[in-house]
C-alpha positions as YAML, in Angstrom:
chain: A
units: angstrom
residues:
- id: 1
  name: MET
  ca: [-69.83, -21.27, 47.37]
- id: 2
  name: SER
  ca: [-67.28, -18.79, 45.97]
- id: 3
  name: LYS
  ca: [-63.72, -19.92, 45.25]
- id: 4
  name: LYS
  ca: [-60.83, -18.01, 46.68]
- id: 5
  name: PRO
  ca: [-58.26, -16.81, 44.17]
- id: 6
  name: VAL
  ca: [-54.97, -18.64, 44.35]
- id: 7
  name: VAL
  ca: [-52.06, -16.23, 44.82]
- id: 8
  name: ILE
  ca: [-48.59, -17.34, 43.78]
- id: 9
  name: GLU
  ca: [-45.88, -15.29, 45.35]
- id: 10
  name: LYS
  ca: [-42.94, -14.44, 43.13]
- id: 11
  name: ASP
  ca: [-40.49, -14.86, 45.98]
- id: 12
  name: SER
  ca: [-41.52, -18.45, 46.54]
- id: 13
  name: VAL
  ca: [-41.02, -19.25, 42.85]
- id: 14
  name: ALA
  ca: [-37.58, -17.67, 42.90]
- id: 15
  name: VAL
  ca: [-36.67, -19.73, 45.94]
- id: 16
  name: ALA
  ca: [-37.94, -22.87, 44.25]
- id: 17
  name: ASP
  ca: [-35.84, -22.21, 41.11]
- id: 18
  name: GLU
  ca: [-32.71, -21.25, 43.02]
- id: 19
  name: PRO
  ca: [-31.43, -24.84, 43.60]
- id: 20
  name: VAL
  ca: [-31.70, -25.50, 39.85]
- id: 21
  name: VAL
  ca: [-29.61, -22.42, 39.03]
- id: 22
  name: ILE
  ca: [-27.00, -23.32, 41.64]
- id: 23
  name: GLU
  ca: [-26.80, -26.88, 40.34]
- id: 24
  name: LYS
  ca: [-26.35, -25.61, 36.76]
- id: 25
  name: ARG
  ca: [-23.54, -23.29, 37.82]
- id: 26
  name: GLN
  ca: [-21.84, -26.08, 39.73]
- id: 27
  name: THR
  ca: [-22.07, -28.34, 36.65]
- id: 28
  name: GLU
  ca: [-20.53, -25.65, 34.44]
- id: 29
  name: SER
  ca: [-17.78, -25.11, 37.00]
- id: 30
  name: LEU
  ca: [-17.05, -28.83, 37.17]
- id: 31
  name: ASP
  ca: [-16.96, -29.05, 33.37]
- id: 32
  name: LEU
  ca: [-14.45, -26.17, 33.18]
- id: 33
  name: ILE
  ca: [-12.25, -27.68, 35.89]
- id: 34
  name: GLU
  ca: [-12.39, -31.07, 34.19]
- id: 35
  name: PHE
  ca: [-11.50, -29.44, 30.86]
- id: 36
  name: ILE
  ca: [-8.45, -27.79, 32.41]
- id: 37
  name: LEU
  ca: [-7.41, -31.02, 34.14]
- id: 38
  name: VAL
  ca: [-7.57, -32.90, 30.83]
- id: 39
  name: LEU
  ca: [-5.25, -30.31, 29.22]
- id: 40
  name: VAL
  ca: [-2.87, -30.39, 32.20]
- id: 41
  name: LYS
  ca: [-2.77, -34.19, 32.07]
- id: 42
  name: GLY
  ca: [-1.88, -34.04, 28.35]
- id: 43
  name: SER
  ca: [0.49, -31.08, 28.75]
- id: 44
  name: TRP
  ca: [3.52, -33.20, 27.81]
- id: 45
  name: LEU
  ca: [1.99, -33.87, 24.40]
- id: 46
  name: ILE
  ca: [0.96, -30.20, 23.98]
- id: 47
  name: VAL
  ca: [4.45, -28.92, 24.79]
- id: 48
  name: LEU
  ca: [6.11, -31.53, 22.58]
- id: 49
  name: ALA
  ca: [3.84, -30.76, 19.59]
- id: 50
  name: THR
  ca: [4.28, -26.99, 20.02]
- id: 51
  name: VAL
  ca: [8.08, -27.27, 20.08]
- id: 52
  name: LEU
  ca: [8.17, -29.67, 17.10]
- id: 53
  name: PHE
  ca: [5.91, -27.44, 15.00]
- id: 54
  name: ALA
  ca: [7.94, -24.32, 15.91]
- id: 55
  name: VAL
  ca: [11.23, -26.02, 15.04]
- id: 56
  name: GLY
  ca: [9.69, -27.32, 11.81]
- id: 57
  name: GLY
  ca: [8.50, -23.83, 10.84]
- id: 58
  name: TYR
  ca: [11.92, -22.34, 11.58]
- id: 59
  name: ALA
  ca: [13.61, -25.03, 9.47]
- id: 60
  name: LEU
  ca: [11.04, -24.61, 6.69]
- id: 61
  name: SER
  ca: [11.83, -20.89, 6.45]
- id: 62
  name: TYR
  ca: [15.26, -21.80, 5.08]
- id: 63
  name: GLN
  ca: [13.55, -23.22, 1.99]
- id: 64
  name: ALA
  ca: [12.50, -19.66, 1.06]
- id: 65
  name: LYS
  ca: [15.11, -17.30, -0.36]
- id: 66
  name: GLN
  ca: [16.42, -14.64, 1.99]
- id: 67
  name: GLN
  ca: [15.35, -11.25, 0.67]
- id: 68
  name: TRP
  ca: [16.08, -7.66, 1.68]
- id: 69
  name: THR
  ca: [13.87, -4.60, 1.33]
- id: 70
  name: SER
  ca: [15.15, -1.23, 0.12]
- id: 71
  name: GLU
  ca: [12.87, 1.73, 0.76]
- id: 72
  name: ALA
  ca: [12.68, 5.41, -0.19]
- id: 73
  name: ALA
  ca: [10.34, 8.21, 0.93]
- id: 74
  name: LEU
  ca: [9.20, 10.88, -1.56]
- id: 75
  name: THR
  ca: [7.30, 14.15, -1.55]
- id: 76
  name: LYS
  ca: [6.40, 16.86, -4.07]
- id: 77
  name: PRO
  ca: [9.24, 18.90, -5.60]
- id: 78
  name: THR
  ca: [10.15, 22.54, -5.14]
- id: 79
  name: THR
  ca: [10.47, 24.94, -8.06]
- id: 80
  name: VAL
  ca: [14.23, 24.28, -8.14]
- id: 81
  name: GLU
  ca: [13.71, 20.60, -9.02]
- id: 82
  name: LEU
  ca: [11.60, 21.45, -12.08]
- id: 83
  name: GLY
  ca: [14.33, 23.11, -14.19]
- id: 84
  name: ASN
  ca: [12.97, 25.41, -16.91]
- id: 85
  name: TYR
  ca: [9.69, 23.49, -16.93]
- id: 86
  name: TYR
  ca: [8.57, 25.75, -14.07]
- id: 87
  name: PRO
  ca: [9.01, 29.18, -15.78]
- id: 88
  name: LEU
  ca: [7.46, 27.84, -19.00]
- id: 89
  name: SER
  ca: [4.47, 26.47, -17.12]
- id: 90
  name: SER
  ca: [4.12, 29.72, -15.18]
- id: 91
  name: LEU
  ca: [4.13, 31.69, -18.44]
- id: 92
  name: ASN
  ca: [1.50, 29.36, -19.88]
- id: 93
  name: LYS
  ca: [-0.73, 29.91, -16.85]
- id: 94
  name: LEU
  ca: [-0.16, 33.68, -16.95]
- id: 95
  name: ILE
  ca: [-1.19, 33.93, -20.60]
- id: 96
  name: SER
  ca: [-4.15, 31.57, -20.25]
- id: 97
  name: GLY
  ca: [-5.31, 33.18, -16.99]
- id: 98
  name: ASP
  ca: [-5.86, 29.79, -15.34]
- id: 99
  name: SER
  ca: [-4.70, 30.87, -11.86]
- id: 100
  name: PRO
  ca: [-5.74, 33.99, -9.93]
- id: 101
  name: ASN
  ca: [-2.23, 34.66, -8.57]
- id: 102
  name: GLU
  ca: [1.38, 33.50, -8.78]
- id: 103
  name: GLN
  ca: [1.29, 31.49, -5.55]
- id: 104
  name: ALA
  ca: [-1.75, 29.50, -6.67]
- id: 105
  name: ALA
  ca: [-0.14, 28.91, -10.06]
- id: 106
  name: THR
  ca: [3.06, 27.63, -8.43]
- id: 107
  name: GLU
  ca: [1.19, 25.24, -6.12]
- id: 108
  name: ASP
  ca: [-0.83, 23.92, -9.04]
- id: 109
  name: ILE
  ca: [2.32, 23.27, -11.10]
- id: 110
  name: LEU
  ca: [4.10, 21.48, -8.23]
- id: 111
  name: ASN
  ca: [1.05, 19.35, -7.34]
- id: 112
  name: SER
  ca: [0.26, 18.35, -10.93]
- id: 113
  name: THR
  ca: [3.91, 17.47, -11.58]
- id: 114
  name: TYR
  ca: [4.11, 15.24, -8.51]
- id: 115
  name: ARG
  ca: [0.76, 13.61, -9.31]
- id: 116
  name: GLU
  ca: [2.15, 12.52, -12.66]
- id: 117
  name: LEU
  ca: [5.25, 11.07, -11.00]
- id: 118
  name: LYS
  ca: [3.10, 9.07, -8.56]
- id: 119
  name: ARG
  ca: [0.87, 7.90, -11.39]
- id: 120
  name: GLN
  ca: [3.90, 6.59, -13.28]
- id: 121
  name: ILE
  ca: [5.75, 5.10, -10.33]
- id: 122
  name: ALA
  ca: [2.69, 3.07, -9.27]
- id: 123
  name: ALA
  ca: [1.68, 2.00, -12.79]
- id: 124
  name: PHE
  ca: [1.94, -1.69, -13.65]
- id: 125
  name: ASP
  ca: [3.22, -0.89, -17.16]
- id: 126
  name: THR
  ca: [6.04, 1.28, -15.81]
- id: 127
  name: ILE
  ca: [7.14, -1.42, -13.37]
- id: 128
  name: ALA
  ca: [6.91, -4.19, -15.99]
- id: 129
  name: LEU
  ca: [8.86, -2.23, -18.64]
- id: 130
  name: PHE
  ca: [11.57, -1.32, -16.14]
- id: 131
  name: TRP
  ca: [12.19, -4.94, -15.16]
- id: 132
  name: GLU
  ca: [11.91, -6.32, -18.70]
- id: 133
  name: ASN
  ca: [14.67, -3.96, -19.85]
- id: 134
  name: SER
  ca: [16.87, -4.33, -16.77]
- id: 135
  name: ASP
  ca: [20.16, -6.26, -16.83]
- id: 136
  name: TYR
  ca: [19.11, -7.88, -13.54]
- id: 137
  name: TYR
  ca: [16.15, -9.63, -15.17]
- id: 138
  name: LYS
  ca: [18.04, -10.42, -18.37]
- id: 139
  name: ASN
  ca: [20.68, -12.29, -16.33]
- id: 140
  name: LEU
  ca: [17.94, -14.43, -14.77]
- id: 141
  name: VAL
  ca: [16.26, -15.35, -18.05]
- id: 142
  name: SER
  ca: [16.57, -19.08, -18.81]
- id: 143
  name: GLY
  ca: [14.69, -19.32, -22.11]
- id: 144
  name: ASP
  ca: [11.78, -21.15, -20.51]
- id: 145
  name: GLU
  ca: [8.82, -18.82, -21.09]
- id: 146
  name: VAL
  ca: [6.85, -20.07, -18.07]
- id: 147
  name: LYS
  ca: [9.75, -19.77, -15.62]
- id: 148
  name: ASP
  ca: [10.84, -16.42, -17.06]
- id: 149
  name: GLN
  ca: [7.30, -15.07, -16.67]
- id: 150
  name: GLU
  ca: [7.22, -16.26, -13.06]
- id: 151
  name: ILE
  ca: [10.51, -14.46, -12.37]
- id: 152
  name: LEU
  ca: [9.17, -11.27, -13.98]
- id: 153
  name: ASN
  ca: [5.92, -11.49, -11.99]
- id: 154
  name: ASP
  ca: [7.88, -11.88, -8.75]
- id: 155
  name: LEU
  ca: [9.96, -8.80, -9.55]
- id: 156
  name: ILE
  ca: [6.81, -6.81, -10.37]
- id: 157
  name: ASN
  ca: [5.04, -7.95, -7.19]
- id: 158
  name: ASN
  ca: [8.11, -7.07, -5.10]
- id: 159
  name: THR
  ca: [8.07, -3.48, -6.40]
- id: 160
  name: VAL
  ca: [5.55, -1.55, -4.32]
- id: 161
  name: PHE
  ca: [4.38, 2.07, -4.07]
- id: 162
  name: ILE
  ca: [2.56, 3.02, -0.86]
- id: 163
  name: GLU
  ca: [0.48, 6.21, -0.81]
- id: 164
  name: GLY
  ca: [1.24, 8.42, 2.18]
- id: 165
  name: ASN
  ca: [-1.08, 10.36, 4.48]
- id: 166
  name: GLU
  ca: [-0.38, 14.07, 5.00]
- id: 167
  name: GLU
  ca: [-2.70, 14.30, 8.03]
- id: 168
  name: LYS
  ca: [-0.71, 11.57, 9.81]
- id: 169
  name: ASN
  ca: [2.60, 12.97, 8.51]
- id: 170
  name: GLN
  ca: [3.26, 9.78, 6.53]
- id: 171
  name: PRO
  ca: [5.18, 10.32, 3.25]
- id: 172
  name: ASP
  ca: [4.75, 8.34, 0.04]
- id: 173
  name: ARG
  ca: [7.07, 5.31, -0.04]
- id: 174
  name: VAL
  ca: [8.57, 3.10, -2.74]
- id: 175
  name: MET
  ca: [9.98, -0.35, -1.91]
- id: 176
  name: ILE
  ca: [11.82, -3.12, -3.76]
- id: 177
  name: ARG
  ca: [12.53, -6.54, -2.27]
- id: 178
  name: LEU
  ca: [15.37, -8.66, -3.73]
- id: 179
  name: ASP
  ca: [17.67, -11.49, -2.66]
- id: 180
  name: ASN
  ca: [20.70, -9.20, -2.74]
- id: 181
  name: PRO
  ca: [20.83, -6.12, -0.46]
- id: 182
  name: LYS
  ca: [23.19, -4.18, -2.76]
- id: 183
  name: HIS
  ca: [21.04, -4.84, -5.82]
- id: 184
  name: ALA
  ca: [17.88, -3.91, -3.90]
- id: 185
  name: THR
  ca: [19.16, -0.40, -3.16]
- id: 186
  name: GLU
  ca: [20.73, 0.18, -6.57]
- id: 187
  name: LEU
  ca: [17.68, -1.01, -8.49]
- id: 188
  name: LEU
  ca: [15.29, 1.02, -6.35]
- id: 189
  name: LEU
  ca: [17.28, 4.14, -7.20]
- id: 190
  name: ALA
  ca: [17.28, 3.11, -10.87]
- id: 191
  name: TYR
  ca: [13.51, 2.49, -10.82]
- id: 192
  name: ILE
  ca: [12.71, 5.88, -9.29]
- id: 193
  name: ASN
  ca: [14.87, 7.58, -11.91]
- id: 194
  name: TYR
  ca: [13.17, 5.54, -14.65]
- id: 195
  name: ALA
  ca: [9.70, 6.50, -13.39]
- id: 196
  name: ASN
  ca: [10.80, 10.13, -13.17]
- id: 197
  name: LEU
  ca: [12.06, 10.05, -16.77]
- id: 198
  name: THR
  ca: [8.75, 8.55, -17.90]
- id: 199
  name: ALA
  ca: [6.82, 11.25, -16.02]
- id: 200
  name: GLN
  ca: [9.15, 13.89, -17.49]
- id: 201
  name: ASN
  ca: [8.39, 12.79, -21.05]
- id: 202
  name: VAL
  ca: [4.64, 12.77, -20.37]
- id: 203
  name: LEU
  ca: [4.74, 16.24, -18.78]
- id: 204
  name: TYR
  ca: [6.79, 17.71, -21.65]
- id: 205
  name: ALA
  ca: [4.50, 16.20, -24.29]
- id: 206
  name: ASP
  ca: [1.42, 17.42, -22.45]
- id: 207
  name: PHE
  ca: [2.88, 20.93, -22.12]
- id: 208
  name: ILE
  ca: [3.61, 21.18, -25.86]
- id: 209
  name: VAL
  ca: [0.01, 20.20, -26.67]
- id: 210
  name: ARG
  ca: [-1.40, 22.76, -24.22]
- id: 211
  name: TRP
  ca: [1.00, 25.47, -25.42]
- id: 212
  name: ASN
  ca: [0.19, 24.98, -29.12]
- id: 213
  name: THR
  ca: [-3.55, 24.78, -28.41]
- id: 214
  name: LEU
  ca: [-3.45, 28.02, -26.42]
- id: 215
  name: LYS
  ca: [-1.36, 29.69, -29.11]
- id: 216
  name: ASP
  ca: [-3.87, 28.75, -31.82]
- id: 217
  name: GLN
  ca: [-6.77, 29.98, -29.70]
- id: 218
  name: ILE
  ca: [-5.09, 33.32, -29.02]
- id: 219
  name: ASN
  ca: [-4.22, 33.83, -32.70]
- id: 220
  name: VAL
  ca: [-7.84, 33.21, -33.69]
- id: 221
  name: ALA
  ca: [-9.11, 35.54, -30.96]
- id: 222
  name: SER
  ca: [-6.66, 38.22, -32.09]
- id: 223
  name: GLN
  ca: [-7.71, 37.93, -35.75]
- id: 224
  name: ILE
  ca: [-11.41, 38.32, -35.05]
- id: 225
  name: ASN
  ca: [-10.77, 41.01, -32.42]
- id: 226
  name: LEU
  ca: [-12.61, 39.01, -29.75]
- id: 227
  name: PRO
  ca: [-13.44, 41.13, -26.68]
- id: 228
  name: VAL
  ca: [-11.48, 40.31, -23.51]
- id: 229
  name: VAL
  ca: [-13.40, 39.80, -20.25]
- id: 230
  name: GLN
  ca: [-11.39, 40.75, -17.17]
- id: 231
  name: ASN
  ca: [-12.90, 40.98, -13.70]
- id: 232
  name: GLY
  ca: [-16.36, 41.12, -15.20]
- id: 233
  name: HIS
  ca: [-15.52, 44.03, -17.53]
- id: 234
  name: ILE
  ca: [-15.36, 43.75, -21.31]
- id: 235
  name: THR
  ca: [-12.39, 45.48, -22.93]
- id: 236
  name: GLU
  ca: [-11.10, 45.73, -26.46]
- id: 237
  name: GLY
  ca: [-9.52, 42.66, -27.99]
- id: 238
  name: LYS
  ca: [-6.06, 44.24, -28.32]
- id: 239
  name: ALA
  ca: [-4.94, 42.19, -25.32]
- id: 240
  name: TRP
  ca: [-5.06, 39.12, -27.58]
- id: 241
  name: GLU
  ca: [-2.50, 40.72, -29.88]
- id: 242
  name: ALA
  ca: [-0.12, 41.27, -26.95]
- id: 243
  name: LYS
  ca: [-0.55, 37.65, -25.83]
- id: 244
  name: ALA
  ca: [0.01, 36.41, -29.39]
- id: 245
  name: LYS
  ca: [3.24, 38.39, -29.66]
- id: 246
  name: MET
  ca: [4.38, 37.07, -26.28]
- id: 247
  name: MET
  ca: [3.81, 33.46, -27.30]
- id: 248
  name: SER
  ca: [5.45, 33.97, -30.71]
- id: 249
  name: ALA
  ca: [8.55, 35.32, -28.98]
- id: 250
  name: VAL
  ca: [8.93, 32.14, -26.91]
- id: 251
  name: THR
  ca: [9.89, 28.75, -28.30]
- id: 252
  name: PRO
  ca: [9.52, 26.11, -25.55]
- id: 253
  name: LYS
  ca: [12.79, 24.20, -25.17]
- id: 254
  name: PHE
  ca: [13.25, 21.96, -22.17]
- id: 255
  name: ASP
  ca: [16.53, 21.50, -20.34]
- id: 256
  name: HIS
  ca: [15.54, 17.95, -19.28]
- id: 257
  name: LYS
  ca: [16.41, 18.72, -15.66]
- id: 258
  name: LEU
  ca: [12.91, 18.16, -14.37]
- id: 259
  name: ASN
  ca: [12.70, 16.06, -11.20]
- id: 260
  name: ALA
  ca: [9.02, 15.56, -10.41]
- id: 261
  name: PHE
  ca: [9.77, 14.74, -6.76]
- id: 262
  name: ARG
  ca: [12.32, 15.19, -4.01]
- id: 263
  name: TYR
  ca: [13.60, 12.68, -1.48]
- id: 264
  name: ILE
  ca: [12.64, 12.71, 2.16]
- id: 265
  name: LYS
  ca: [14.64, 9.52, 2.54]
- id: 266
  name: ALA
  ca: [16.94, 8.27, -0.23]
- id: 267
  name: PRO
  ca: [16.88, 4.54, -1.10]
- id: 268
  name: THR
  ca: [18.29, 2.62, 1.87]
- id: 269
  name: LEU
  ca: [17.93, -0.89, 3.27]
- id: 270
  name: SER
  ca: [15.16, -1.25, 5.83]
- id: 271
  name: ASP
  ca: [15.11, -3.73, 8.70]
- id: 272
  name: LYS
  ca: [12.47, -5.82, 6.90]
- id: 273
  name: VAL
  ca: [14.08, -9.12, 5.96]
- id: 274
  name: TYR
  ca: [12.09, -11.91, 4.34]
- id: 275
  name: PRO
  ca: [11.42, -14.51, 5.51]
- id: 276
  name: ASN
  ca: [11.21, -13.59, 9.20]
- id: 277
  name: ARG
  ca: [12.32, -16.92, 10.65]
- id: 278
  name: PHE
  ca: [11.08, -16.23, 14.18]
- id: 279
  name: LEU
  ca: [7.69, -15.20, 12.80]
- id: 280
  name: TRP
  ca: [7.46, -18.48, 10.88]
- id: 281
  name: ALA
  ca: [8.40, -20.37, 14.06]
- id: 282
  name: SER
  ca: [5.80, -18.45, 16.09]
- id: 283
  name: ILE
  ca: [3.00, -19.10, 13.60]
- id: 284
  name: THR
  ca: [3.74, -22.82, 13.21]
- id: 285
  name: GLY
  ca: [4.24, -23.14, 16.98]
- id: 286
  name: ALA
  ca: [0.81, -21.57, 17.61]
- id: 287
  name: PHE
  ca: [-0.71, -23.98, 15.11]
- id: 288
  name: GLY
  ca: [0.96, -26.88, 16.92]
- id: 289
  name: LEU
  ca: [-0.44, -25.64, 20.25]
- id: 290
  name: PHE
  ca: [-4.04, -25.51, 19.03]
- id: 291
  name: PHE
  ca: [-3.72, -28.80, 17.15]
- id: 292
  name: SER
  ca: [-2.30, -30.66, 20.19]
- id: 293
  name: CYS
  ca: [-5.00, -29.22, 22.51]
- id: 294
  name: ALA
  ca: [-7.70, -30.40, 20.12]
- id: 295
  name: LEU
  ca: [-6.01, -33.81, 19.88]
- id: 296
  name: VAL
  ca: [-5.83, -34.24, 23.67]
- id: 297
  name: LEU
  ca: [-9.49, -33.31, 24.09]
- id: 298
  name: SER
  ca: [-10.50, -35.62, 21.25]
- id: 299
  name: TRP
  ca: [-8.65, -38.57, 22.79]
- id: 300
  name: ASN
  ca: [-10.23, -37.87, 26.18]
- id: 301
  name: LEU
  ca: [-13.72, -37.78, 24.61]
- id: 302
  name: ARG
  ca: [-13.16, -41.12, 22.86]
- id: 303
  name: LYS
  ca: [-11.88, -42.64, 26.12]
- id: 304
  name: ARG
  ca: [-15.07, -41.55, 27.91]
- id: 305
  name: LYS
  ca: [-17.26, -43.03, 25.22]
- id: 306
  name: ARG
  ca: [-15.46, -46.38, 25.47]
- id: 307
  name: GLU
  ca: [-15.77, -46.37, 29.26]
- id: 308
  name: ALA
  ca: [-19.47, -45.52, 29.01]
- id: 309
  name: ALA
  ca: [-19.98, -48.34, 26.50]
- id: 310
  name: VAL
  ca: [-18.28, -50.84, 28.86]
- id: 311
  name: ARG
  ca: [-20.43, -49.73, 31.80]
- id: 312
  name: GLY
  ca: [-23.54, -49.84, 29.64]
...
């Protein structure tokens, strides 16, 4: 006798499982409602803890020194800011043939000058030397090496250079944060000038090296009558003699008027004051909120366990 195959319809299985799914959803819903009711019941403790933590954070902020931020925005210089460094650099590029045209040579000079300023203004050594030699730091020195080093480190850490973003139209910025608003602005101006002077000295020294090296190379080329290659064509080496005479006629002397940047915004106080007392209160208040919620739920869980133990 052949056995008939047993057919299980999917719909009947789904119907059979449906009460289980509904019961699970109801349980989850009850758990959520009970969770909310527990928090509502302990809301007095949650509110009290939140307020106490917020007030405590606000009061604690007074333990930190009030500090003000002075900020300046910089960009690359124009040819006017470079003094006679610009014509000397242009002449150097003309003789060496580094740039294909005057416009490209000018852009290269402006960009390289500003790059050096940014390199110096962001350098740890520049910041440290500025503060070590400043009257502001010298007036804070106590003779205790550890405390004096901590003061110096704070001054260094509170001097910040932020790289801009040309695509987003964001300029480069320099900031100093101090406990005196007047000193913050004055010392930011002094620091930018100090970094500019450092960059100026580096640029002048670098130019002299490049100038003398080029001069020696041209003199050697002129003496051996080295052919000159221009636009793919080889010509007689007399051009070297003309370049040698040109360089001999010029003695690089700098007027020390080079500014390797220009201001978009001169050093001024920003609205950033440290510490932000309301921010401290908000953070500590939020911590108090989460802590009190966890405490209420923990107490409720312990209460349930005790009640279950009594019933058991």
